[in-house]
C-alpha positions as CSV (number, residue, x, y, z in Angstrom):
1,M,0.2,0.4,-0.2
2,H,2.9,2.8,0.8
3,F,4.7,2.1,-2.7
4,A,1.3,1.9,-4.3
5,A,0.9,6.3,-2.7
6,I,4.1,6.9,-3.8
7,I,3.4,6.0,-7.3
8,T,-0.1,7.5,-7.0
9,K,2.0,10.9,-6.0
10,A,4.5,10.5,-8.5
11,S,1.7,10.4,-11.1
12,C,0.2,13.7,-9.5
13,A,3.1,15.6,-9.4
14,T,4.2,14.4,-13.4
15,G,0.6,15.1,-14.3
16,V,0.9,18.7,-12.6
17,A,4.5,19.5,-14.0
18,L,2.8,18.6,-17.4
19,V,0.7,20.9,-17.4
20,V,2.5,23.6,-16.7
21,H,5.2,22.8,-18.8
22,L,2.4,22.7,-21.7
23,S,0.4,26.0,-20.7
24,A,4.2,27.5,-20.6
25,V,4.2,26.4,-24.3
26,A,1.2,27.7,-25.6
27,Q,2.2,31.2,-23.6
28,G,5.1,31.1,-25.8
29,S,3.3,30.2,-29.2
30,D,0.6,33.4,-28.6
31,S,4.0,35.6,-27.9
32,T,5.6,34.5,-30.9
33,A,2.3,35.2,-32.6
34,A,1.8,38.3,-31.4
35,T,5.3,39.6,-32.4
36,A,4.7,38.5,-35.6
37,A,1.4,40.1,-36.1
38,A,3.0,43.4,-34.7
39,R,5.9,42.7,-37.5
40,P,4.9,45.9,-40.1
41,A,3.5,44.2,-43.0
42,G,4.7,46.9,-45.2
43,S,8.5,46.1,-44.3
44,G,10.6,45.0,-46.9
45,T,12.4,46.2,-50.2
46,L,11.5,45.2,-54.1
47,V,14.2,44.9,-56.4
48,K,13.2,45.2,-60.1
49,L,14.4,45.4,-63.6
50,G,12.2,46.5,-65.9
51,T,11.0,48.0,-69.2
52,G,8.3,50.3,-70.5
53,L,7.4,54.0,-71.7
54,T,10.6,55.7,-69.4
55,P,13.1,58.1,-70.0
56,G,15.5,56.7,-72.0
57,L,12.7,55.5,-74.5
58,E,13.6,57.4,-77.8
59,Y,14.1,57.5,-81.5
60,N,16.8,59.5,-82.6
61,S,16.3,60.9,-86.1
62,Y,20.4,61.5,-86.6
63,Y,21.2,58.2,-86.0
64,R,17.9,56.9,-87.4
65,R,17.9,54.3,-84.3
66,L,15.0,53.3,-82.0
67,F,17.1,52.9,-78.0
68,A,15.1,51.1,-76.1
69,P,15.2,51.5,-72.0
70,L,15.9,49.0,-69.3
71,V,15.3,50.2,-65.8
72,L,16.9,48.9,-62.7
73,G,15.2,49.9,-59.4
74,A,14.7,49.7,-55.9
75,E,11.4,50.8,-53.4
76,H,11.6,50.5,-49.8
77,H,9.0,50.7,-47.6
78,L,9.5,52.6,-44.5
79,T,6.0,52.0,-43.0
80,P,2.7,50.0,-44.6
81,A,1.6,53.0,-46.5
82,V,4.8,55.2,-46.8
83,S,7.7,54.3,-49.5
84,V,11.0,55.3,-50.8
85,F,12.5,54.4,-54.2
86,A,15.2,55.0,-56.6
87,N,16.0,53.6,-60.0
88,A,18.9,53.7,-62.7
89,F,18.0,53.8,-66.3
90,G,19.5,53.4,-69.8
91,G,18.0,53.3,-73.2
92,F,20.1,50.7,-75.5
93,N,20.4,51.0,-79.4
94,T,18.5,47.9,-80.9
95,G,20.0,48.3,-84.0
96,R,23.0,48.3,-86.1
97,R,25.8,50.7,-84.2
98,L,26.8,53.3,-87.2
99,R,30.6,53.8,-87.7
100,F,31.7,57.2,-88.1
101,A,34.6,59.0,-90.7
102,D,37.7,58.4,-87.9
103,G,36.6,54.9,-87.4
104,S,34.8,55.3,-84.0
105,R,31.3,54.1,-83.8
106,S,28.2,55.4,-82.2
107,S,27.2,54.8,-78.6
108,I,25.1,51.5,-77.6
109,I,23.6,54.1,-75.1
110,G,21.6,57.3,-75.6
111,E,19.7,58.6,-72.5
112,Y,20.9,57.2,-69.4
113,G,20.2,58.6,-65.8
114,F,18.5,58.1,-62.8
115,D,15.4,58.8,-60.6
116,A,13.8,58.5,-57.0
117,G,11.5,59.9,-54.6
118,G,8.9,58.7,-52.2
119,R,5.0,57.3,-52.3
120,Y,2.3,57.2,-49.6
121,Y,0.1,54.0,-51.0
122,Y,-3.6,55.5,-49.9
123,N,-7.4,53.8,-48.8
124,Q,-4.9,50.4,-48.1
125,E,-7.7,49.4,-45.7
126,K,-11.0,50.4,-47.7
127,R,-9.2,48.7,-51.2
128,R,-8.8,45.4,-48.4
129,Q,-12.4,45.8,-47.6
130,K,-13.6,46.0,-51.0
131,S,-11.5,42.6,-52.2
132,R,-9.3,45.1,-54.2
133,A,-5.4,44.4,-54.7
134,T,-3.7,45.4,-51.7
135,G,-0.1,44.6,-49.6
136,P,3.3,45.6,-50.1
137,F,4.3,47.6,-52.4
138,V,0.5,47.2,-54.2
139,G,-2.4,49.8,-54.4
140,N,-2.9,53.1,-55.5
141,Y,-0.2,56.0,-54.9
142,V,0.7,59.8,-54.9
143,G,4.3,60.7,-54.3
144,L,7.6,62.9,-55.4
145,H,9.5,62.1,-58.5
146,A,12.8,63.6,-58.9
147,T,14.7,62.5,-62.3
148,A,18.1,63.8,-64.0
149,V,18.3,62.3,-67.8
150,Y,21.7,62.4,-69.7
151,S,22.6,61.7,-73.2
152,N,25.0,60.1,-75.5
153,T,24.1,61.5,-78.5
154,T,23.6,65.0,-78.1
155,Y,26.3,67.8,-77.7
156,Y,25.3,68.6,-73.9
157,A,25.1,65.7,-71.9
158,H,22.6,66.7,-69.3
159,R,19.9,66.8,-71.1
160,Y,16.7,67.9,-67.9
161,S,16.2,67.6,-64.8
162,S,12.8,67.5,-63.3
163,L,10.8,67.3,-59.8
164,T,7.5,66.5,-60.3
165,A,3.8,65.6,-58.0
166,I,2.8,62.2,-59.3
167,W,-0.6,59.9,-59.1
168,G,0.0,56.1,-59.8
169,M,-0.6,52.5,-59.4
170,Q,1.5,49.8,-58.9
171,R,-0.2,46.2,-59.1
172,R,1.4,42.6,-59.1
173,I,1.4,40.0,-62.4
174,G,1.9,36.6,-61.1
175,K,4.5,36.1,-59.0
176,Y,7.3,38.1,-60.4
177,G,5.9,40.5,-62.5
178,W,4.9,44.2,-62.0
179,F,3.4,46.4,-63.6
180,D,3.6,50.3,-62.8
181,A,2.1,53.3,-64.1
182,Y,2.2,56.8,-63.3
183,A,1.2,60.3,-64.2
184,G,1.9,63.7,-63.3
185,L,3.4,67.5,-63.3
186,G,6.2,69.4,-62.3
187,I,9.0,71.7,-62.9
188,G,12.0,70.8,-65.3
189,Y,15.1,72.4,-66.2
190,E,17.0,72.6,-69.3
191,P,20.3,73.4,-69.1
192,Y,21.5,73.1,-73.0
193,F,18.2,75.2,-73.9
194,N,20.5,78.5,-73.6
195,S,23.4,80.4,-71.8
196,S,20.9,81.4,-68.6
197,D,18.8,79.1,-66.6
198,H,15.6,77.7,-68.2
199,Y,12.7,76.3,-66.0
200,D,9.3,75.3,-67.6
201,P,6.2,73.6,-66.2
202,V,7.0,69.5,-67.8
203,P,4.7,66.4,-67.7
204,E,5.9,62.9,-66.2
205,V,4.4,59.9,-67.7
206,G,5.5,56.7,-66.8
207,I,4.6,52.6,-68.1
208,K,7.0,49.9,-66.9
209,F,6.2,46.4,-66.8
210,S,9.2,44.6,-64.7
211,L,10.2,41.3,-63.1
212,G,11.2,41.2,-59.8
213,G,10.6,40.1,-55.8
214,R,10.7,41.4,-52.7
215,V,14.1,41.0,-50.3
216,R,14.4,41.8,-46.6
């Protein structure tokens, strides 16, 4: 009887310990889940490579060549709704390079440059409630867009610079595809226009199709 009592007490102690352990594990899981839920869903960096209707796209009448743009860019979310971005682009000759009298050949790159700015993705919650596309880097946005364009095919290397306010939209296409379109209006500077500074209102329009992925 004494031996049976010992076994009973040991069994009770083991059961209590097991219950305490399972409770601690459950609390730990809840804590981990809460931490994951508190992590900003919009964090991360999107890296893309694409082309489209962007700076770098031009038909050069002197060379009689079409230059097609290639854009390498990155966008980083500071918050789920606010992001910053930067792109480098160049227009590449799609035809044969011309040979000049001195033996040199025309440049393979026409216009090139970079742009950068910030975006605010608005109405994310309303779009989610209406089952529309939302999430990191997806949605409608407003922002500021600064651009500087240079050229290998004009006398003046610096073609123009601009600062514009834009409205746009960005959507996913499948797993790795991205569509980005925007339009806006701002101020442009053309240093080659004449000997004095020359500022004018300028439009900003872009349509890009890209392949890219989100990295941490």
